[in-house]
matplotlib code that plots the C-alpha trace (Angstrom):
import matplotlib.pyplot as plt

x = [0.0, 2.8, 4.6, 1.5, 0.9, 4.5, 4.5, 1.2, 2.6, 5.8, 3.9, 1.5, 4.4, 6.4, 3.3, 2.8, 6.4, 6.0, 2.8, 4.4, 7.5, 5.2, 3.3, 6.5, 7.9, 4.7, 5.1, 8.9, 11.2, 14.9, 17.5, 21.2, 23.3, 26.7, 28.4, 26.3, 23.5, 20.1, 16.5, 13.5, 10.0, 7.4, 3.6, 2.2, -1.6, -3.5, -5.2, -9.0, -8.8, -10.1, -6.6, -3.3, -1.6, 0.3, 4.0, 6.8, 10.5, 13.4, 17.0, 20.0, 23.8, 26.2, 26.8, 23.1, 22.1, 18.7, 19.0, 15.7, 12.1, 9.3, 5.6, 3.1, 0.1, -3.3, -5.8, -8.5, -6.2, -7.5, -5.6, -2.0, 0.6, 2.2, 5.7, 5.3, 8.9, 12.2, 15.9, 19.3, 21.1, 24.2, 26.5, 24.6, 24.1, 20.3, 17.4, 14.6, 11.0, 7.6, 4.3, 0.8, -2.3, -3.7, -7.3, -7.0, -7.1, -5.1, -4.2, -2.4, 0.0, 2.6, 4.9, 8.5, 10.8, 14.4, 16.6, 20.1, 22.4, 25.6, 26.6, 23.3, 20.3, 17.4, 14.0, 13.2, 10.2, 11.5, 8.4, 9.4, 12.7, 11.0, 9.7, 6.4, 5.5, 3.5, 5.2, 2.6, 4.0, 5.4, 8.1, 11.5, 14.9, 18.2, 21.5, 25.0, 25.9, 22.7, 20.4, 16.6, 14.5, 10.7, 7.6, 6.3, 2.9, 3.1, 6.6, 7.0, 9.4, 10.8, 12.8, 16.2, 17.7, 20.9, 20.1, 23.4, 23.0, 19.4, 20.1, 23.2, 21.4, 18.5, 15.7, 15.2, 17.7, 15.6, 16.1, 13.2, 14.1, 13.3, 16.1, 16.0, 17.1, 18.1, 15.8, 12.7, 9.8, 8.7, 5.0, 3.7, 0.1, -1.9]
y = [0.0, 2.4, 1.6, 2.3, 5.6, 6.7, 5.7, 7.7, 10.7, 10.6, 10.4, 13.2, 15.4, 14.7, 15.4, 18.7, 19.7, 18.8, 20.8, 23.9, 23.6, 23.5, 26.5, 28.6, 27.5, 28.7, 32.3, 32.7, 30.8, 31.8, 30.8, 31.7, 32.3, 30.7, 34.1, 34.5, 36.9, 35.7, 36.1, 35.8, 35.1, 36.3, 36.1, 39.6, 39.2, 41.7, 40.5, 40.2, 39.5, 36.2, 35.1, 35.6, 33.7, 36.7, 37.3, 39.8, 39.2, 40.8, 40.5, 41.0, 41.2, 38.7, 41.4, 41.5, 44.8, 44.8, 45.9, 45.1, 44.6, 43.5, 43.5, 41.4, 41.9, 43.4, 45.4, 42.7, 39.6, 38.3, 40.3, 39.9, 37.2, 34.4, 33.1, 29.6, 28.6, 30.5, 29.8, 31.3, 30.4, 28.2, 31.2, 33.2, 36.2, 35.9, 35.1, 33.5, 33.2, 32.3, 33.8, 32.6, 34.7, 34.8, 34.9, 32.1, 34.6, 33.6, 30.1, 29.4, 32.3, 32.3, 35.3, 34.4, 37.1, 37.4, 39.8, 40.4, 40.6, 41.9, 44.5, 46.4, 45.1, 45.0, 43.2, 41.7, 39.9, 36.8, 36.7, 40.0, 38.5, 35.5, 35.3, 33.7, 35.6, 33.7, 31.2, 28.5, 26.7, 27.9, 25.2, 26.0, 24.3, 26.2, 24.9, 26.4, 29.1, 31.0, 29.0, 28.9, 26.3, 26.7, 26.0, 28.8, 29.2, 28.2, 26.7, 23.0, 22.2, 23.8, 27.0, 27.6, 31.1, 32.5, 35.3, 37.0, 37.1, 38.4, 41.2, 42.6, 44.3, 46.7, 46.6, 49.9, 51.5, 50.8, 48.2, 45.8, 45.8, 48.0, 48.9, 48.1, 51.3, 51.7, 48.9, 51.0, 48.6, 48.0, 47.5, 45.4, 46.1, 43.6]
z = [0.0, 0.9, -2.3, -4.4, -2.5, -3.0, -6.7, -7.2, -5.5, -7.5, -10.8, -9.8, -8.7, -11.9, -14.0, -12.3, -13.0, -16.7, -17.0, -15.3, -17.6, -20.6, -19.5, -18.9, -22.3, -24.0, -22.7, -23.2, -25.6, -25.7, -28.2, -28.5, -31.6, -31.9, -31.1, -27.9, -29.1, -27.9, -29.0, -26.7, -27.9, -25.4, -25.3, -26.2, -26.3, -24.2, -21.0, -21.4, -25.2, -26.6, -27.6, -25.9, -28.8, -30.1, -29.8, -29.1, -30.0, -28.3, -29.5, -27.2, -27.9, -26.4, -23.7, -22.8, -24.5, -26.0, -29.7, -31.2, -30.1, -32.3, -31.3, -33.3, -30.9, -31.8, -29.8, -30.0, -29.7, -33.1, -35.7, -34.7, -35.2, -33.1, -33.7, -34.9, -35.4, -34.8, -34.9, -35.6, -38.8, -38.2, -38.8, -36.1, -38.5, -38.9, -36.6, -38.8, -37.6, -39.1, -38.1, -37.9, -37.6, -34.1, -35.3, -37.9, -40.8, -44.0, -42.8, -46.1, -45.7, -42.9, -43.2, -42.6, -41.5, -40.4, -38.5, -39.6, -36.7, -38.4, -39.2, -39.3, -37.4, -39.9, -40.0, -43.4, -44.9, -46.7, -48.9, -50.5, -51.9, -53.6, -57.1, -56.0, -52.8, -50.3, -48.0, -47.2, -44.2, -40.9, -41.1, -42.6, -42.6, -41.9, -43.2, -43.0, -43.3, -43.8, -46.1, -45.5, -47.2, -47.2, -49.3, -51.5, -53.2, -56.8, -56.7, -57.8, -55.0, -51.8, -52.3, -50.8, -50.4, -49.0, -46.6, -47.1, -50.9, -51.0, -48.6, -50.4, -53.3, -52.7, -55.2, -57.2, -54.9, -51.7, -49.0, -48.3, -44.7, -41.6, -39.2, -35.5, -33.8, -30.2, -29.0, -29.8, -30.3, -33.9, -34.0, -36.9, -37.8, -39.8]

ax = plt.figure().add_subplot(projection="3d")
ax.plot(x, y, z, "-o")
ax.set_aspect("equal")
plt.show()
C-alpha cells in the first residue's frame, strides 16, 4: 500500500512539474546564436482578449544589451501574429522566424521574416525577396551558413535562399528591410 501511494505521489508530482514547464515555455522561448547573441519570444496578447496567442520578440547582444524589439500583438487579440517557429542560422548572423495569424485569418499564408544581426540590425520579410510571394508553411529548414528552405505558393518544389545574398542588393535603390534602432519597439500592424 505504501509503495503504491509513493508511486502515485511521484507520478503526480512529476506530471505537475512537466505541466508547469510546458506553460512557462509557452510564454517565453529563448535561443542563443553561436556568437552569444540571444533572441527571446514572449507572449504579447492583451489581457482580457479572446486570444493571448500573439508574440513579441526581443534581440540581445552577447553582452546582454537589447538591440531590437518586435511586437506582433493586436488590440483585440485576433488580428496579430504568433511566432510559430524561430531559430538562428548556423553562422549566427540571422534570426529567422515564421508567423501565424492569431485569429486564424489567412491560414495558407505564414509570413516568414528574419533579423540580420551583423553589421546592421534589420528586420526583413523573406516573402518580398522571392519570385512567388506567399510562404505557405510555418516550417522551414536552416543549413550552413545562412540558407533557408521553405515552401512557397506556386513553386513546384521547396525553395532555398541564402540570406546574405538576397540582402546585399537593394531593389530599385531601396532596401526591403526596416532597421532596428536603439531597441525602440517596432509594432507590426496587420
